[in-house]
Backbone as CSV, one residue per row, in Angstrom:
resi,resn,N_x,N_y,N_z,CA_x,CA_y,CA_z,C_x,C_y,C_z
1,MET,14.307,-14.283,11.338,13.388,-15.283,11.841,12.620,-15.854,10.661
2,THR,12.538,-17.167,10.621,11.829,-17.807,9.524,10.504,-18.370,10.020
3,ILE,9.457,-17.986,9.322,8.124,-18.533,9.581,7.644,-19.147,8.276
4,THR,7.096,-20.347,8.386,6.567,-21.039,7.215,5.109,-21.354,7.474
5,ILE,4.298,-21.127,6.451,2.891,-21.499,6.532,2.566,-22.424,5.367
6,TYR,1.994,-23.573,5.692,1.471,-24.495,4.680,0.047,-24.017,4.445
7,HIS,-0.168,-23.415,3.303,-1.298,-22.546,3.044,-2.158,-23.040,1.884
8,ASN,-3.463,-22.824,2.019,-4.397,-23.027,0.923,-5.108,-21.694,0.723
9,PRO,-4.815,-20.982,-0.371,-5.413,-19.665,-0.574,-6.931,-19.686,-0.713
10,ASP,-7.529,-20.858,-0.925,-8.986,-20.963,-1.022,-9.652,-21.141,0.335
11,CYS,-8.852,-21.227,1.392,-9.366,-21.474,2.747,-9.344,-20.184,3.559
12,GLY,-10.499,-19.778,4.081,-10.586,-18.564,4.881,-9.736,-18.621,6.136
13,THR,-9.702,-19.765,6.807,-8.887,-19.903,8.013,-7.421,-19.699,7.665
14,SER,-6.999,-20.260,6.554,-5.617,-20.116,6.116,-5.304,-18.660,5.761
15,ARG,-6.220,-17.998,5.071,-6.007,-16.582,4.719,-5.949,-15.709,5.969
16,ASN,-6.821,-15.966,6.937,-6.793,-15.200,8.192,-5.485,-15.412,8.943
17,THR,-5.016,-16.651,8.967,-3.759,-16.959,9.648,-2.603,-16.226,8.986
18,LEU,-2.554,-16.279,7.667,-1.498,-15.583,6.932,-1.549,-14.082,7.208
19,ALA,-2.743,-13.529,7.263,-2.886,-12.097,7.549,-2.363,-11.763,8.947
20,MET,-2.626,-12.614,9.925,-2.125,-12.375,11.288,-0.602,-12.417,11.318
21,ILE,-0.024,-13.385,10.610,1.438,-13.481,10.565,2.015,-12.200,9.974
22,ARG,1.455,-11.771,8.861,1.945,-10.555,8.207,1.729,-9.330,9.089
23,GLN,0.603,-9.263,9.779,0.330,-8.125,10.653,1.293,-8.097,11.836
24,SER,1.888,-9.242,12.170,2.873,-9.289,13.264,4.227,-8.733,12.819
25,GLY,4.334,-8.432,11.529,5.585,-7.879,11.008,6.478,-8.898,10.328
26,GLU,6.018,-10.112,10.194,6.817,-11.167,9.583,6.424,-11.376,8.122
27,GLY,7.402,-11.706,7.317,7.178,-12.075,5.923,7.409,-13.569,5.793
28,PRO,6.364,-14.363,5.950,6.542,-15.817,5.993,6.848,-16.425,4.627
29,GLU,7.444,-17.605,4.685,7.541,-18.449,3.492,6.175,-19.101,3.351
30,VAL,5.539,-18.898,2.216,4.201,-19.440,1.981,4.332,-20.640,1.051
31,ILE,3.942,-21.796,1.553,3.970,-23.015,0.744,2.523,-23.404,0.453
32,GLU,2.143,-23.308,-0.805,0.815,-23.769,-1.206,0.899,-25.295,-1.309
33,TYR,0.543,-25.942,-0.218,0.795,-27.375,-0.093,-0.001,-28.233,-1.073
34,LEU,-1.056,-27.697,-1.680,-1.770,-28.481,-2.693,-0.951,-28.557,-3.979
35,LYS,-0.169,-27.518,-4.250,0.703,-27.502,-5.426,2.061,-28.119,-5.122
36,ASN,2.535,-27.935,-3.891,3.850,-28.423,-3.467,3.716,-29.143,-2.136
37,PRO,3.183,-30.371,-2.159,2.974,-31.089,-0.898,4.298,-31.399,-0.204
38,PRO,4.251,-31.489,1.120,5.465,-31.852,1.847,5.866,-33.289,1.539
39,SER,7.131,-33.577,1.725,7.613,-34.951,1.582,7.078,-35.780,2.751
40,ARG,7.202,-37.078,2.635,6.801,-37.972,3.732,7.527,-37.579,5.014
41,GLN,8.850,-37.394,4.911,9.647,-37.050,6.090,9.183,-35.736,6.704
42,LYS,8.943,-34.715,5.875,8.506,-33.411,6.381,7.131,-33.521,7.038
43,LEU,6.218,-34.265,6.420,4.893,-34.433,6.994,4.972,-35.133,8.350
44,LEU,5.810,-36.147,8.438,5.998,-36.841,9.718,6.602,-35.906,10.762
45,GLU,7.553,-35.060,10.357,8.146,-34.082,11.277,7.092,-33.108,11.787
46,LEU,6.265,-32.595,10.880,5.231,-31.642,11.277,4.255,-32.270,12.265
47,VAL,3.796,-33.477,11.953,2.867,-34.185,12.838,3.511,-34.370,14.211
48,GLY,4.771,-34.784,14.217,5.485,-35.001,15.485,5.637,-33.724,16.290
49,HIS,6.015,-32.633,15.644,6.203,-31.359,16.341,4.889,-30.808,16.888
50,MET,3.787,-31.136,16.223,2.484,-30.674,16.712,1.935,-31.581,17.811
51,GLY,2.584,-32.728,18.021,2.105,-33.664,19.039,0.788,-34.311,18.659
52,MET,0.606,-34.517,17.343,-0.634,-35.106,16.837,-0.347,-36.478,16.249
53,THR,-1.412,-37.167,15.969,-1.308,-38.385,15.173,-1.690,-38.018,13.742
54,PRO,-1.298,-38.818,12.770,-1.749,-38.560,11.401,-3.271,-38.484,11.297
55,ARG,-3.971,-39.315,12.038,-5.441,-39.306,11.991,-5.978,-37.947,12.442
56,GLU,-5.351,-37.334,13.442,-5.810,-36.035,13.944,-5.572,-34.910,12.934
57,LEU,-4.656,-35.124,12.003,-4.359,-34.111,10.990,-5.253,-34.243,9.761
58,LEU,-5.977,-35.345,9.642,-6.838,-35.546,8.473,-7.962,-34.522,8.407
59,ARG,-8.185,-34.009,7.231,-9.311,-33.106,6.989,-10.426,-33.922,6.343
60,GLU,-11.643,-33.754,6.818,-12.790,-34.498,6.283,-13.559,-33.690,5.250
61,LYS,-13.882,-32.445,5.585,-14.743,-31.608,4.756,-14.075,-31.267,3.417
62,GLY,-14.808,-31.519,2.329,-14.308,-31.160,1.004,-13.158,-32.014,0.516
63,THR,-13.085,-33.237,1.013,-11.995,-34.148,0.652,-12.568,-35.533,0.326
64,PRO,-11.722,-36.432,-0.167,-12.189,-37.814,-0.406,-12.183,-38.686,0.850
65,TYR,-12.195,-38.076,2.033,-12.152,-38.801,3.303,-13.196,-39.919,3.362
66,ALA,-14.444,-39.585,3.106,-15.528,-40.573,3.223,-15.409,-41.663,2.160
67,GLU,-15.177,-41.262,0.910,-15.114,-42.276,-0.147,-13.924,-43.215,0.017
68,LEU,-12.862,-42.759,0.696,-11.708,-43.627,0.959,-11.869,-44.409,2.263
69,ASP,-12.979,-44.166,2.979,-13.283,-44.858,4.234,-12.195,-44.616,5.281
70,LEU,-11.729,-43.371,5.348,-10.620,-43.069,6.253,-11.028,-42.998,7.717
71,GLY,-12.316,-42.989,7.984,-12.779,-43.063,9.363,-12.627,-44.454,9.955
72,ASN,-12.350,-45.419,9.104,-12.189,-46.804,9.517,-10.881,-46.957,10.290
73,SER,-10.943,-47.585,11.444,-9.761,-47.746,12.297,-8.756,-48.756,11.746
74,LYS,-9.070,-49.396,10.619,-8.152,-50.381,10.054,-6.880,-49.735,9.499
75,TRP,-6.928,-48.423,9.175,-5.783,-47.765,8.555,-4.709,-47.437,9.586
76,THR,-3.473,-47.800,9.277,-2.338,-47.478,10.153,-1.916,-46.025,9.926
77,ASP,-1.098,-45.516,10.817,-0.570,-44.162,10.648,0.179,-44.033,9.325
78,ASP,0.986,-45.041,8.988,1.730,-44.998,7.719,0.786,-44.955,6.522
79,GLN,-0.282,-45.714,6.586,-1.246,-45.708,5.489,-1.958,-44.359,5.380
80,LEU,-2.273,-43.764,6.525,-2.920,-42.449,6.507,-1.985,-41.388,5.915
81,ILE,-0.710,-41.476,6.251,0.287,-40.562,5.645,0.314,-40.783,4.138
82,ASP,0.281,-42.041,3.699,0.255,-42.337,2.257,-0.940,-41.660,1.585
83,PHE,-2.104,-41.744,2.227,-3.298,-41.104,1.663,-3.109,-39.592,1.564
84,MET,-2.530,-38.987,2.606,-2.319,-37.538,2.597,-1.329,-37.120,1.509
85,LEU,-0.337,-37.953,1.269,0.628,-37.639,0.216,0.001,-37.798,-1.171
86,GLU,-0.873,-38.786,-1.310,-1.556,-39.012,-2.587,-2.639,-37.963,-2.841
87,HIS,-3.293,-37.523,-1.757,-4.379,-36.536,-1.831,-4.081,-35.419,-0.822
88,PRO,-3.222,-34.469,-1.160,-2.825,-33.430,-0.190,-3.996,-32.647,0.412
89,ILE,-5.147,-32.625,-0.258,-6.315,-31.941,0.293,-6.742,-32.558,1.623
90,LEU,-6.297,-33.785,1.906,-6.601,-34.449,3.172,-5.801,-33.878,4.342
91,ILE,-4.750,-33.100,4.065,-3.937,-32.501,5.123,-4.678,-31.264,5.626
92,ASN,-5.019,-31.284,6.895,-5.698,-30.122,7.452,-4.748,-28.939,7.467
93,ARG,-5.293,-27.749,7.382,-4.487,-26.548,7.247,-5.135,-25.401,7.992
94,PRO,-4.358,-24.359,8.181,-2.953,-24.135,7.850,-2.034,-24.662,8.961
95,ILE,-0.893,-25.139,8.564,0.147,-25.524,9.516,1.178,-24.402,9.484
96,VAL,1.547,-23.912,10.656,2.518,-22.827,10.749,3.704,-23.288,11.583
97,VAL,4.899,-22.990,11.063,6.148,-23.350,11.722,6.912,-22.066,12.033
98,THR,7.278,-21.879,13.293,8.137,-20.770,13.692,9.209,-21.342,14.613
99,PRO,10.228,-20.559,14.958,11.212,-21.048,15.923,10.601,-21.347,17.296
100,LEU,9.398,-20.849,17.540,8.750,-21.064,18.830,7.829,-22.282,18.845
101,GLY,7.631,-22.933,17.699,6.782,-24.112,17.674,6.077,-24.311,16.350
102,VAL,5.241,-25.336,16.330,4.464,-25.703,15.146,3.025,-25.895,15.597
103,VAL,2.083,-25.272,14.863,0.663,-25.443,15.198,-0.165,-25.659,13.944
104,LEU,-1.251,-26.375,14.138,-2.333,-26.396,13.170,-3.210,-25.224,13.599
105,ALA,-3.212,-24.168,12.805,-3.881,-22.925,13.203,-5.379,-22.988,12.925
106,ARG,-6.051,-23.819,13.691,-7.497,-23.939,13.655,-7.978,-23.842,15.091
107,PRO,-8.549,-22.761,15.507,-8.862,-21.573,14.728,-7.599,-20.780,14.386
108,SER,-7.752,-19.843,13.476,-6.599,-19.103,12.965,-5.816,-18.396,14.066
109,GLU,-6.493,-17.929,15.105,-5.783,-17.217,16.171,-4.855,-18.107,16.992
110,ALA,-4.909,-19.420,16.787,-3.962,-20.324,17.441,-2.528,-19.979,17.053
111,VAL,-2.358,-19.333,15.895,-1.014,-18.950,15.450,-0.361,-17.960,16.409
112,LEU,-1.162,-17.175,17.126,-0.609,-16.165,18.031,0.284,-16.786,19.099
113,SER,0.033,-18.037,19.457,0.814,-18.697,20.515,2.250,-18.980,20.100
114,ILE,2.539,-18.933,18.796,3.913,-19.237,18.358,4.543,-18.097,17.558
115,LEU,3.890,-16.947,17.519,4.477,-15.804,16.822,5.466,-15.091,17.734
116,PRO,6.620,-14.702,17.204,7.585,-13.960,18.008,6.995,-12.634,18.516
117,ASN,6.123,-12.009,17.719,5.448,-10.779,18.121,3.942,-11.010,18.040
118,PRO,3.338,-11.550,19.116,1.905,-11.832,19.077,1.044,-10.583,19.273
119,ASP,1.663,-9.451,19.588,0.908,-8.207,19.782,0.708,-7.551,18.430
120,ILE,-0.308,-8.015,17.700,-0.490,-7.590,16.312,-1.465,-6.428,16.160
121,GLY,-1.958,-5.902,17.271,-2.949,-4.838,17.181,-4.330,-5.431,16.925
122,SER,-5.272,-4.580,16.563,-6.626,-5.087,16.348,-6.663,-5.974,15.103
123,PHE,-7.500,-6.997,15.170,-7.606,-7.918,14.045,-9.029,-8.456,13.972
124,THR,-9.596,-8.371,12.784,-10.919,-8.903,12.506,-10.804,-9.883,11.352
125,LYS,-11.371,-11.062,11.525,-11.339,-12.071,10.469,-12.188,-11.639,9.280
126,GLU,-11.966,-12.295,8.162,-12.720,-12.018,6.934,-14.226,-12.053,7.143
127,ASP,-14.682,-12.941,8.018,-16.125,-13.097,8.232,-16.694,-12.083,9.216
128,GLY,-15.844,-11.160,9.698,-16.288,-10.122,10.613,-16.061,-10.432,12.082
129,GLU,-15.610,-11.645,12.406,-15.355,-11.994,13.806,-14.138,-11.221,14.307
130,VAL,-14.313,-10.499,15.414,-13.222,-9.743,16.010,-12.392,-10.702,16.871
131,VAL,-11.096,-10.768,16.588,-10.183,-11.619,17.354,-9.481,-10.785,18.410
132,ILE,-9.034,-9.592,18.009,-8.359,-8.661,18.917,-9.028,-7.302,18.722
133,ASP,-9.489,-6.723,19.825,-10.222,-5.453,19.709,-9.266,-4.267,19.553
134,ALA,-9.824,-3.091,19.431,-9.042,-1.878,19.199,-8.078,-1.560,20.332
135,GLN,-8.351,-2.082,21.518,-7.463,-1.875,22.673,-6.395,-2.962,22.767
136,GLY,-6.360,-3.870,21.798,-5.349,-4.927,21.791,-5.698,-6.116,22.679
137,ARG,-6.949,-6.226,23.090,-7.362,-7.347,23.942,-7.951,-8.464,23.102
138,ARG,-7.582,-9.685,23.439,-8.175,-10.852,22.773,-9.649,-10.929,23.132
139,VAL,-10.476,-11.193,22.135,-11.906,-11.337,22.332,-12.220,-12.826,22.338
140,ALA,-12.876,-13.276,23.400,-13.142,-14.708,23.558,-14.298,-15.153,22.692
C-alpha cells in the first residue's frame, strides 16, 4: 500500500499527521513539497481528488498571500495555481494520498478517514491535545 504525504517538517499539523500515519503501521513516501513542489498536473489532480478549488487550498498564514492580494476575486483558478507553483508555501498542508482517498489533513486527525488501518491506538498531538484516548476512543 502506498501512502504519500506532502509534508512541511516545520509545521506541527504536518508532523502530527505523519506520526499518525506511521503509528498506523505505514511507511509513507514523504515529499517535502517546499523543496520538491508538485507539478501543475499533480497539483490539479490533488485539488480535484480533494473536491476543492485552488482558492480553498491556499494558505494565508506565514505566506505572501496578503502582499500578492490573493484574497481578491479577480484571480482565476489557473492564476492561483500559478502562484502556488511559484510560491509553494501557499499550498496548504499536509496533503495525504492513500488508495482510499486524498485529504488536506487539517486538523491532522482528518487523515484517519483515509488510512487503511485507522485504529492507531492512543495518540496525543505535540501540543498535548489527546486525539485518541488510552481505550482507543476518539476524543472530540
